[in-house]
SEBAVO-101374 format. One record per residue (C-alpha): x, y, z; residue in one letter; residue number from 1. Coordinates in pm, 1 decimal. Each point is the difference from the previous one (the first is absolute). Layout:
% residues N
<sero <X,Y,Z>,A,NUM>
...
//
This chain:
% residues 309
<sero <-2451.9,6039.4,-3487.6>,X,1>
<sero <111.6,-333.0,-120.2>,X,2>
<sero <243.1,-254.8,172.8>,X,3>
<sero <195.3,-201.8,-258.3>,X,4>
<sero <192.3,-297.5,102.0>,X,5>
<sero <304.6,-48.4,-239.1>,X,6>
<sero <156.0,-338.2,-38.7>,X,7>
<sero <328.8,-28.1,-191.3>,X,8>
<sero <91.1,-353.9,-69.7>,X,9>
<sero <389.0,50.5,-17.5>,X,10>
<sero <235.8,-275.3,-55.7>,X,11>
<sero <156.4,30.8,364.0>,X,12>
<sero <-328.3,66.4,215.5>,X,13>
<sero <-360.3,111.1,-43.3>,X,14>
<sero <-14.6,367.0,127.5>,X,15>
<sero <-340.7,155.9,113.1>,X,16>
<sero <-96.5,336.6,91.1>,X,17>
<sero <-333.9,152.1,95.3>,X,18>
<sero <-55.2,358.0,-142.2>,X,19>
<sero <-255.5,248.4,66.3>,X,20>
<sero <-84.4,214.0,-289.0>,X,21>
<sero <-119.3,326.6,176.6>,X,22>
<sero <-84.1,329.1,-147.4>,X,23>
<sero <322.7,125.6,176.4>,X,24>
<sero <221.5,-244.9,-129.4>,X,25>
<sero <116.7,-384.2,44.8>,X,26>
<sero <20.1,-108.1,343.3>,X,27>
<sero <202.7,-337.2,70.4>,X,28>
<sero <-198.1,-188.4,246.1>,X,29>
<sero <185.3,-352.2,4.4>,X,30>
<sero <274.1,-174.1,-180.2>,X,31>
<sero <159.9,-336.9,32.1>,X,32>
<sero <173.7,-274.5,-196.4>,X,33>
<sero <-18.8,-379.5,4.1>,X,34>
<sero <296.9,-235.2,32.5>,X,35>
<sero <-117.2,-205.0,-280.9>,X,36>
<sero <-11.9,109.6,-355.3>,X,37>
<sero <-302.1,-120.5,-253.7>,X,38>
<sero <183.4,-190.3,-252.9>,X,39>
<sero <-147.1,153.6,-310.6>,X,40>
<sero <181.9,-270.9,-217.2>,X,41>
<sero <-180.8,-277.9,159.6>,X,42>
<sero <-325.0,167.6,79.9>,X,43>
<sero <-200.5,-258.4,-208.5>,X,44>
<sero <183.4,-308.1,129.7>,X,45>
<sero <65.5,70.9,375.0>,X,46>
<sero <-261.9,102.5,266.0>,X,47>
<sero <266.1,193.4,189.3>,X,48>
<sero <-210.0,0.9,307.8>,X,49>
<sero <253.1,159.4,220.4>,X,50>
<sero <37.7,313.1,-208.8>,X,51>
<sero <-367.9,66.6,-27.9>,X,52>
<sero <-64.3,-96.3,351.6>,X,53>
<sero <258.4,282.4,101.2>,X,54>
<sero <-178.9,241.6,-224.8>,X,55>
<sero <-333.3,-86.4,161.5>,X,56>
<sero <176.9,60.7,361.1>,X,57>
<sero <119.4,339.5,-82.6>,X,58>
<sero <-357.9,107.4,-139.6>,X,59>
<sero <-140.5,-137.7,322.6>,X,60>
<sero <223.9,213.0,182.7>,X,61>
<sero <-65.1,339.7,-210.9>,X,62>
<sero <-378.6,-36.1,18.2>,X,63>
<sero <-254.9,-55.0,-255.2>,X,64>
<sero <-104.1,366.8,-44.6>,X,65>
<sero <153.6,47.8,-347.1>,X,66>
<sero <-200.1,81.2,-304.9>,X,67>
<sero <231.8,-126.5,-270.2>,X,68>
<sero <286.1,-244.7,-77.5>,X,69>
<sero <263.6,68.8,-234.6>,X,70>
<sero <237.3,-282.1,-102.6>,X,71>
<sero <358.1,59.9,-117.3>,X,72>
<sero <212.3,-238.3,-196.6>,X,73>
<sero <369.0,33.2,-24.9>,X,74>
<sero <119.4,111.5,-344.0>,X,75>
<sero <195.3,-321.3,-73.3>,X,76>
<sero <-309.5,-216.9,44.4>,X,77>
<sero <-176.3,149.1,-295.6>,X,78>
<sero <50.3,77.4,-375.3>,X,79>
<sero <82.2,376.8,-49.7>,X,80>
<sero <50.2,50.8,-350.2>,X,81>
<sero <132.1,333.0,-163.4>,X,82>
<sero <-142.5,44.3,-360.1>,X,83>
<sero <24.2,283.3,-249.2>,X,84>
<sero <-274.6,272.3,-17.1>,X,85>
<sero <-95.6,294.5,-175.5>,X,86>
<sero <-188.3,315.4,55.1>,X,87>
<sero <-370.3,-71.3,-34.5>,X,88>
<sero <47.7,-351.3,7.0>,X,89>
<sero <-365.6,-197.3,26.5>,X,90>
<sero <-132.2,-245.1,231.8>,X,91>
<sero <-13.8,-270.1,-306.0>,X,92>
<sero <377.8,91.0,-87.5>,X,93>
<sero <82.5,-69.5,373.2>,X,94>
<sero <-182.8,-323.1,-2.4>,X,95>
<sero <191.1,-129.8,-292.1>,X,96>
<sero <347.4,74.6,125.9>,X,97>
<sero <-99.6,-168.5,329.1>,X,98>
<sero <-146.5,-300.6,-189.6>,X,99>
<sero <347.4,-50.9,-136.9>,X,100>
<sero <167.3,46.0,315.3>,X,101>
<sero <-221.3,-228.6,159.0>,X,102>
<sero <36.9,-277.4,-268.2>,X,103>
<sero <379.7,2.7,46.6>,X,104>
<sero <-24.5,-33.6,392.2>,X,105>
<sero <-305.0,-208.6,34.4>,X,106>
<sero <-40.3,-207.4,-336.7>,X,107>
<sero <-259.4,-225.5,149.1>,X,108>
<sero <-224.5,272.4,141.0>,X,109>
<sero <-225.5,301.4,-171.9>,X,110>
<sero <-60.0,360.1,116.7>,X,111>
<sero <-325.1,-98.9,188.7>,X,112>
<sero <238.0,-174.8,250.4>,X,113>
<sero <148.1,329.7,121.4>,X,114>
<sero <-69.5,318.0,182.8>,X,115>
<sero <232.7,253.5,-185.0>,X,116>
<sero <71.5,385.7,99.0>,X,117>
<sero <187.1,218.9,-235.3>,X,118>
<sero <194.4,326.7,69.8>,X,119>
<sero <107.4,222.8,-298.1>,X,120>
<sero <323.1,143.6,72.3>,X,121>
<sero <62.3,368.2,-69.9>,X,122>
<sero <227.6,70.9,-275.3>,X,123>
<sero <361.2,0.4,89.3>,X,124>
<sero <278.4,247.1,-107.8>,X,125>
<sero <93.9,-256.0,-303.4>,X,126>
<sero <-370.4,62.2,-135.5>,X,127>
<sero <-75.8,-393.0,67.9>,X,128>
<sero <-357.6,-83.2,91.3>,X,129>
<sero <-41.5,-308.0,214.3>,X,130>
<sero <-255.7,-181.5,221.9>,X,131>
<sero <-1.3,-257.1,287.4>,X,132>
<sero <-232.9,-271.2,38.9>,X,133>
<sero <-26.4,-165.2,335.7>,X,134>
<sero <-164.7,-372.9,-28.0>,X,135>
<sero <-187.0,-179.3,251.7>,X,136>
<sero <-129.9,-345.7,-30.4>,X,137>
<sero <-365.1,-63.8,99.2>,X,138>
<sero <84.2,-337.1,163.5>,X,139>
<sero <239.3,175.1,208.0>,X,140>
<sero <-252.5,301.4,92.9>,X,141>
<sero <-275.6,-242.3,60.8>,X,142>
<sero <195.5,-197.0,280.3>,X,143>
<sero <37.5,322.8,209.0>,X,144>
<sero <-342.6,118.9,-81.4>,X,145>
<sero <-143.9,-307.1,109.5>,X,146>
<sero <198.0,-21.9,323.7>,X,147>
<sero <-62.3,368.8,106.3>,X,148>
<sero <-366.9,-39.1,-95.9>,X,149>
<sero <-78.0,-110.1,367.5>,X,150>
<sero <74.8,365.6,133.3>,X,151>
<sero <-269.6,126.6,-235.2>,X,152>
<sero <190.4,294.5,-98.8>,X,153>
<sero <37.1,163.4,-329.9>,X,154>
<sero <334.4,-124.2,-173.6>,X,155>
<sero <153.1,296.1,-205.0>,X,156>
<sero <153.0,-73.3,-349.6>,X,157>
<sero <347.4,-169.1,63.5>,X,158>
<sero <314.8,196.9,34.0>,X,159>
<sero <371.6,-76.6,-110.4>,X,160>
<sero <255.7,114.3,248.0>,X,161>
<sero <170.8,249.9,-262.6>,X,162>
<sero <-307.5,201.2,-55.2>,X,163>
<sero <-114.6,-16.2,372.6>,X,164>
<sero <343.8,136.5,89.2>,X,165>
<sero <-22.5,261.5,-244.7>,X,166>
<sero <-352.6,102.1,140.3>,X,167>
<sero <160.7,18.8,321.9>,X,168>
<sero <252.2,214.6,-98.3>,X,169>
<sero <-261.7,223.0,-154.0>,X,170>
<sero <-175.0,36.9,314.3>,X,171>
<sero <279.4,56.6,238.9>,X,172>
<sero <222.3,221.5,-220.4>,X,173>
<sero <-265.4,279.6,-112.9>,X,174>
<sero <290.4,241.8,-70.1>,X,175>
<sero <186.9,-197.6,-255.2>,X,176>
<sero <-317.3,-48.3,-237.3>,X,177>
<sero <177.3,258.3,-243.9>,X,178>
<sero <327.6,-174.3,-3.3>,X,179>
<sero <171.5,-300.4,-120.0>,X,180>
<sero <25.1,-286.3,223.2>,X,181>
<sero <82.9,-361.6,16.6>,X,182>
<sero <-151.6,-277.1,205.6>,X,183>
<sero <193.3,-304.9,19.1>,X,184>
<sero <-60.5,-340.3,159.3>,X,185>
<sero <295.8,-199.9,86.1>,X,186>
<sero <-71.1,-365.5,74.6>,X,187>
<sero <8.9,-363.1,-124.5>,X,188>
<sero <317.9,62.1,-216.4>,X,189>
<sero <-188.0,291.3,-204.2>,X,190>
<sero <-12.7,369.8,11.0>,X,191>
<sero <-346.3,121.8,-120.2>,X,192>
<sero <81.9,364.5,-119.0>,X,193>
<sero <-289.4,226.8,-61.0>,X,194>
<sero <24.1,371.0,-87.5>,X,195>
<sero <-301.2,258.0,69.4>,X,196>
<sero <19.3,337.5,-159.9>,X,197>
<sero <-246.5,266.9,66.8>,X,198>
<sero <-211.1,-242.9,158.2>,X,199>
<sero <-11.7,-250.4,-289.4>,X,200>
<sero <155.3,-337.6,-72.0>,X,201>
<sero <304.7,57.4,-250.3>,X,202>
<sero <209.0,-307.2,44.5>,X,203>
<sero <-0.3,-369.2,153.1>,X,204>
<sero <318.0,-172.9,-22.6>,X,205>
<sero <153.2,-335.2,139.1>,X,206>
<sero <342.5,-106.4,81.1>,X,207>
<sero <121.5,-299.9,151.3>,X,208>
<sero <269.1,-73.0,286.4>,X,209>
<sero <135.5,-328.4,111.6>,X,210>
<sero <141.4,111.2,315.9>,X,211>
<sero <-26.0,306.6,226.5>,X,212>
<sero <315.0,128.6,-101.3>,X,213>
<sero <-107.1,34.4,-370.4>,X,214>
<sero <-296.4,211.9,103.4>,X,215>
<sero <206.5,347.5,-34.8>,X,216>
<sero <98.2,-82.6,-369.6>,X,217>
<sero <-361.1,-118.6,-93.5>,X,218>
<sero <-131.4,311.6,142.7>,X,219>
<sero <248.9,208.9,-160.3>,X,220>
<sero <-89.2,-171.5,-337.9>,X,221>
<sero <-363.6,94.9,31.1>,X,222>
<sero <60.9,365.2,123.5>,X,223>
<sero <224.9,47.4,-294.3>,X,224>
<sero <-249.0,-124.7,-259.1>,X,225>
<sero <-249.9,235.1,162.1>,X,226>
<sero <192.6,310.7,-2.4>,X,227>
<sero <108.1,-73.5,-377.5>,X,228>
<sero <-309.0,-90.5,-141.4>,X,229>
<sero <-316.7,81.6,244.4>,X,230>
<sero <60.7,317.0,204.3>,X,231>
<sero <247.6,247.5,33.7>,X,232>
<sero <41.0,-14.6,365.5>,X,233>
<sero <-146.5,-171.1,314.4>,X,234>
<sero <-15.0,320.5,192.7>,X,235>
<sero <-299.1,-146.7,210.9>,X,236>
<sero <229.4,-269.2,118.2>,X,237>
<sero <29.7,-395.1,1.8>,X,238>
<sero <-217.5,-188.7,259.9>,X,239>
<sero <93.6,-348.2,96.2>,X,240>
<sero <-237.2,-273.9,158.0>,X,241>
<sero <-5.1,-384.4,-0.2>,X,242>
<sero <121.2,-284.5,216.0>,X,243>
<sero <364.4,33.9,-108.3>,X,244>
<sero <47.2,376.7,115.2>,X,245>
<sero <177.8,-54.7,325.0>,X,246>
<sero <262.2,253.8,140.2>,X,247>
<sero <301.0,-92.6,-207.9>,X,248>
<sero <-203.5,-43.7,-319.3>,X,249>
<sero <-167.6,353.5,48.1>,X,250>
<sero <344.4,160.1,37.0>,X,251>
<sero <134.9,-168.2,-315.4>,X,252>
<sero <-323.2,117.0,-177.7>,X,253>
<sero <37.8,362.8,151.4>,X,254>
<sero <361.1,9.8,-115.0>,X,255>
<sero <-94.4,-126.6,-354.7>,X,256>
<sero <-270.3,276.6,-26.2>,X,257>
<sero <255.7,285.1,101.2>,X,258>
<sero <200.9,-105.5,-310.1>,X,259>
<sero <-291.6,156.6,-207.1>,X,260>
<sero <-64.9,287.1,219.2>,X,261>
<sero <-322.0,-176.0,148.1>,X,262>
<sero <-84.8,-29.1,354.4>,X,263>
<sero <-102.2,-340.7,111.4>,X,264>
<sero <-224.0,-75.1,267.7>,X,265>
<sero <-196.5,-266.1,167.2>,X,266>
<sero <-367.5,23.6,-113.2>,X,267>
<sero <-212.8,155.2,283.7>,X,268>
<sero <-280.2,-227.5,-1.6>,X,269>
<sero <-149.2,141.7,320.4>,X,270>
<sero <125.0,409.5,-68.2>,X,271>
<sero <-354.7,135.8,-30.9>,X,272>
<sero <-186.2,-251.3,206.0>,X,273>
<sero <-152.6,103.7,340.8>,X,274>
<sero <-21.0,-286.5,262.0>,X,275>
<sero <-92.0,-62.3,360.0>,X,276>
<sero <255.3,-285.8,29.0>,X,277>
<sero <177.4,-114.8,305.3>,X,278>
<sero <357.5,110.7,33.8>,X,279>
<sero <138.6,-343.9,-89.3>,X,280>
<sero <-231.0,-13.2,-309.4>,X,281>
<sero <115.0,356.3,-116.0>,X,282>
<sero <372.0,-137.8,44.0>,X,283>
<sero <-91.3,-327.1,-211.8>,X,284>
<sero <-138.4,241.3,-289.7>,X,285>
<sero <332.9,184.6,-18.0>,X,286>
<sero <207.6,-325.3,-23.4>,X,287>
<sero <-229.5,-165.0,-240.3>,X,288>
<sero <-123.3,296.4,-235.1>,X,289>
<sero <173.3,-154.6,-286.8>,X,290>
<sero <-225.6,-313.3,24.2>,X,291>
<sero <-347.8,184.0,11.3>,X,292>
<sero <5.9,223.3,-283.6>,X,293>
<sero <-239.3,-207.1,-215.8>,X,294>
<sero <-239.3,-37.9,294.1>,X,295>
<sero <-31.4,371.3,52.9>,X,296>
<sero <-26.9,65.3,-438.7>,X,297>
<sero <-271.7,-273.2,10.5>,X,298>
<sero <-198.9,186.1,250.2>,X,299>
<sero <-91.4,283.0,-214.9>,X,300>
<sero <-146.9,57.7,-344.9>,X,301>
<sero <274.4,-0.1,-283.8>,X,302>
<sero <168.2,333.9,-82.4>,X,303>
<sero <41.7,-141.0,-354.1>,X,304>
<sero <-222.0,-51.6,-283.0>,X,305>
<sero <-34.1,-355.7,-121.9>,X,306>
<sero <-236.3,-214.3,-220.6>,X,307>
<sero <-146.4,-339.5,128.4>,X,308>
<sero <-47.0,-257.4,-250.5>,X,309>
//
């Protein structure tokens, strides 16, 4: 049995959970969040003492009996590149395509300055093959690796929030693995739209909005694209998470999903987890489930195949 401390460096707060991975399933042993976020944009120019002190305080409260640390980055802090692919694509061909993308985004750096995770998307109904590359800068990762080294725990390969939330869905909704479902983040003026079909990634999309009242229109655009080009239905449902999912936003998203005959739900981050938490902490999990999905998904091995470059 292993305990994993998940640290999600979101833009509003840092969310932290301690999860016991036991033979009979996951158990939530602790969760909390800081008041001050880590500003990833100024990671190398600002010590951000308060943000890190708050993280240390939470770890002190939850206990040092964990075995691994998972660090999760918000999707809008990383380069996530969608590229063409093909059946039987080789590692060398993937490297060449990523090299082109990195030259565009980081002309002064080379591929050795990054850690890259690549996911092949299943062929969609338009018979198009694509792949997703998640790009982590080594100098960013080193900041956290060095900081958390004082706990003398193994640090897992990093997660991006989109992938971690999809992993959370796979654990919490095993009955939907053979259906088409969308996992949708709503925060920071972006809708990150991910579709899972028969347990595999088949689509990643991005839509922006300027104000909350534009969210339904942006969401409708993504659902329409998915139904026309990617899958015939979203019978498994559309699951929402992210810091902009409040009561009114969720109602608007639910109504938008209904237009397309799909059921909209808040992603149940703790749906299949056991816990011995006190009643007030249980109430907190109910109110904040939309924030903790990346933490839960990063506490377990990936359900999805990937290549690490």
